[in-house]
C-alpha positions in Angstrom: -7.9 22.1 -39.7 -4.7 23.4 -38.2 -2.5 25.4 -40.6 0.8 27.2 -40.2 1.4 30.9 -41.2 3.7 29.9 -44.1 1.1 27.6 -45.6 -1.9 30.0 -45.4 -1.4 31.5 -48.9 -1.4 28.0 -50.4 -4.6 27.1 -48.6 -6.3 30.3 -49.8 -5.5 29.5 -53.4 -7.5 26.3 -53.0 -10.6 28.2 -52.1 -12.0 29.9 -49.0 -13.1 28.0 -46.0 -16.3 29.2 -44.1 -14.3 30.0 -40.9 -10.8 31.2 -40.1 -9.7 31.5 -36.5 -6.3 33.2 -36.0 -4.8 33.6 -32.5 -1.6 34.7 -30.9 0.1 37.7 -29.2 2.3 38.7 -32.1 0.4 41.5 -33.9 2.4 41.7 -37.1 1.9 38.1 -38.1 -1.7 38.0 -36.8 -2.6 41.1 -38.8 -0.9 39.8 -42.0 -2.7 36.5 -41.8 -6.1 38.3 -41.5 -5.1 40.7 -44.4 -4.4 37.6 -46.5 -7.9 36.2 -45.9 -9.5 39.6 -46.6 -7.5 40.0 -49.8 -8.4 36.5 -51.0 -12.0 37.2 -50.2 -12.1 40.4 -52.2 -10.5 38.6 -55.2 -13.3 36.0 -55.0 -16.1 38.5 -54.9 -16.7 38.9 -51.2 -17.5 42.6 -51.3 -19.4 43.1 -48.1 -17.7 43.2 -44.7 -19.1 43.5 -41.2 -16.7 44.2 -38.2 -17.5 43.1 -34.7 -15.6 43.6 -31.5 -16.2 40.8 -28.9 -15.0 42.7 -25.9 -16.6 42.9 -22.4 -20.4 43.2 -22.7 -20.5 42.0 -26.3 -23.9 40.3 -27.2 -23.0 37.1 -28.9 -26.5 37.0 -30.4 -25.3 39.6 -32.8 -22.9 37.1 -34.4 -25.7 34.5 -34.8 -28.1 37.2 -36.1 -25.4 38.3 -38.7 -24.9 34.7 -39.7 -28.7 34.2 -40.2 -29.3 37.5 -42.0 -29.3 37.7 -45.7 -27.3 40.4 -47.4 -29.5 43.2 -48.8 -28.1 42.7 -52.3 -27.3 39.0 -51.8 -23.6 39.8 -51.9 -20.8 37.6 -50.6 -19.6 38.9 -47.3 -16.9 38.6 -44.5 -17.8 38.8 -40.9 -14.6 40.2 -39.2 -14.8 39.3 -35.5 -12.1 40.7 -33.1 -11.6 38.7 -29.9 -8.7 40.4 -28.0 -8.9 38.3 -24.9 -8.8 34.9 -26.6 -11.5 33.8 -24.3 -15.1 34.0 -25.6 -16.6 32.9 -22.3 -19.6 30.5 -21.8 -22.0 32.5 -24.1 -19.4 33.1 -26.7 -18.3 29.5 -26.8 -21.8 28.4 -27.2 -22.4 30.9 -30.0 -19.3 30.0 -31.9 -20.1 26.3 -31.6 -23.6 26.9 -32.9 -22.4 29.1 -35.8 -19.9 26.3 -36.8 -22.7 23.7 -36.9 -24.4 25.6 -39.8 -22.1 28.2 -41.3 -24.1 30.3 -43.8 -23.3 30.2 -47.5 -21.5 33.0 -49.2 -20.1 34.1 -45.8 -16.6 33.9 -44.4 -16.2 34.3 -40.6 -12.7 35.7 -39.8 -11.8 35.7 -36.1 -8.7 37.5 -35.0 -8.0 36.5 -31.4 -5.5 37.0 -28.6 -3.5 34.0 -27.5 -5.6 30.8 -26.8 -4.4 28.6 -24.0 -4.2 24.8 -24.1 -7.4 24.4 -22.2 -9.4 26.5 -24.6 -8.0 24.5 -27.5 -9.7 21.5 -26.0 -13.0 23.2 -25.7 -16.1 22.3 -27.8 -16.2 25.7 -29.5 -12.5 25.6 -30.6 -12.9 22.0 -31.9 -16.0 23.0 -33.8 -14.2 25.9 -35.5 -11.3 23.7 -36.4 -13.5 21.0 -37.8 -15.2 23.2 -40.5 -12.6 25.9 -40.9 -8.9 26.7 -40.3 -7.2 27.5 -37.0 -3.8 29.2 -37.1 -1.6 30.3 -34.2 1.2 32.8 -34.4 4.2 33.0 -32.1 6.7 35.7 -31.3 10.0 35.3 -33.2 12.8 34.9 -30.7 16.3 36.3 -31.2 17.8 33.1 -32.4 15.1 32.7 -35.2 15.0 36.3 -36.3 17.8 36.1 -39.0 16.0 33.1 -40.5 12.7 34.9 -40.4 14.2 37.9 -42.0 16.0 35.9 -44.7 12.7 34.3 -45.7 10.9 37.7 -45.7 13.7 39.3 -47.8 13.5 36.5 -50.4 9.7 36.6 -50.4 10.0 40.3 -51.5 12.3 39.4 -54.4 15.6 40.3 -52.7 18.6 38.0 -52.6 20.3 38.8 -49.3 24.0 38.2 -48.7 24.9 35.9 -45.9 25.2 38.7 -43.3 22.4 40.9 -44.5 19.6 39.3 -42.4 21.8 39.0 -39.3 22.6 42.7 -39.5 19.0 43.7 -39.7 18.2 41.4 -36.8 20.9 43.1 -34.7 19.6 46.5 -35.5 15.9 45.9 -34.7 16.5 44.0 -31.4 13.4 41.7 -31.7 11.0 44.4 -32.9 9.2 42.4 -35.6 7.2 45.4 -37.0 10.4 47.4 -37.3 12.0 44.4 -39.1 9.2 44.2 -41.6 9.4 48.0 -42.2 13.1 47.8 -42.8 12.6 45.0 -45.4 10.0 47.1 -47.2 12.3 50.1 -47.2 15.1 48.0 -48.7 12.8 46.9 -51.5 11.9 50.5 -52.2 15.5 51.7 -52.2 17.1 48.9 -54.0 14.4 47.0 -55.9 14.5 43.2 -56.4 17.8 41.4 -56.7 21.0 40.9 -54.7 21.5 43.0 -51.6 24.7 43.2 -49.6 25.4 43.7 -46.0 26.9 47.1 -46.9 23.6 48.2 -48.6 21.8 47.1 -45.4 24.2 49.0 -43.2 23.6 52.2 -45.3 19.8 51.8 -45.3 18.6 50.3 -42.1 17.8 52.6 -39.2 18.5 51.6 -35.6 14.9 50.8 -34.7 15.7 48.8 -31.5 13.2 49.1 -28.7 15.7 49.9 -25.9 14.4 49.8 -22.4 16.0 49.8 -19.0 15.2 46.2 -18.2 16.6 45.0 -21.4 19.8 46.9 -20.5 20.0 45.1 -17.2 19.8 41.7 -18.8 22.4 42.6 -21.4 24.7 43.7 -18.6 24.1 40.5 -16.7 25.1 38.5 -19.8 28.3 40.6 -20.1 27.3 41.8 -23.6 29.3 45.1 -23.5 28.6 46.1 -27.1 24.9 45.7 -26.7 24.9 47.6 -23.4 26.7 50.5 -25.1 24.2 50.5 -28.0 21.2 50.4 -25.6 22.6 53.2 -23.5 22.9 55.3 -26.6 19.3 54.4 -27.5 18.0 55.3 -24.1 19.9 58.6 -24.1 18.5 59.4 -27.5 14.9 58.6 -26.3 15.4 61.1 -23.4 15.3 58.5 -20.6 16.4 60.0 -17.3 19.7 58.6 -16.0 18.1 58.1 -12.5 15.7 55.5 -14.0 18.7 53.5 -15.4 20.4 53.8 -12.1 17.3 52.6 -10.3 17.0 49.5 -12.5 20.6 48.6 -12.0 20.5 49.1 -8.3 17.3 47.1 -8.0 18.9 44.2 -9.8 22.1 44.3 -7.7 20.0 44.1 -4.5 18.0 41.2 -5.9 21.2 39.4 -6.9 22.8 40.0 -3.4 19.7 38.5 -1.8 19.8 35.4 -4.1 23.6 35.0 -3.5 23.0 35.0 0.2 20.4 32.3 -0.1 22.9 30.2 -2.1 25.5 30.7 0.6 23.0 29.4 3.1 22.7 26.2 1.2 19.7 26.8 -1.0 19.9 25.2 -4.5 20.2 27.4 -7.6 17.0 26.1 -9.0 15.1 27.0 -5.9 16.6 30.5 -5.9 15.6 31.0 -9.5 12.1 29.7 -9.0 10.8 33.2 -8.5 12.5 34.5 -11.7 10.5 34.9 -14.8 11.4 32.2 -17.4 13.2 34.3 -20.0 15.2 36.1 -17.3 16.6 32.9 -15.7 19.6 32.8 -18.0 20.8 36.4 -17.5 20.1 36.3 -13.8 22.0 33.0 -13.4 24.9 34.5 -15.4 25.0 37.5 -12.9 25.2 35.3 -9.8 28.6 34.5 -8.4 
């Protein structure tokens, strides 16, 4: 069955399923979901754990053998399978489907995977896992949703944030979810549970933004002067050479000049932007005359 990250804890309280398949390319949420299953398993007496890494060259017979093998002391166990690519391949798909047909008793198979595409979600192995267990996908939190995500996380830690508190943290961490989570934990340690103001956040939260030259270019294209200034300060603090910043800006100006020439020649804006990566279309369009 498909479940969402915010419903996982409720499901675990109702008892462990034989299989959990967690996928996505956002490491914090993926790791926390896996931690929740491992924690619930320990609380329910699953004291044995075997970790497998399904990388290139992995023998999928090892998974089937582990499923068929009895624990030496008949202990409940967790098979912790890591699938970084999100693609088990033909042999892996067959092994997962076979495992799901007869999941062993007193065993939880926990699979942490990279992003799984739509085609793989229609595959026999994925449907087999979903039928007997739980499948969960995590997604990156975009800038627009970050304040809401932070507000929920603050409240889940016992804090009662003022209206601007979550927004202020979101501004400081610049989309870095791990940094955001660390800042929330730090606020709990510094202030304890209860109300927390924007001023308290201002005093406690470090500027953990992941500044990079390409992000700087996009901020400049969007005309966000305050963010450009903040990012330049961050790049300077990280010791980034000025020549690298100049290269990125010059490269973008040349690209914009080329696209502007195509528009002048009669090519439509959609056609010009067709070669631009999805998330960059808005800033590039803003930078065009």
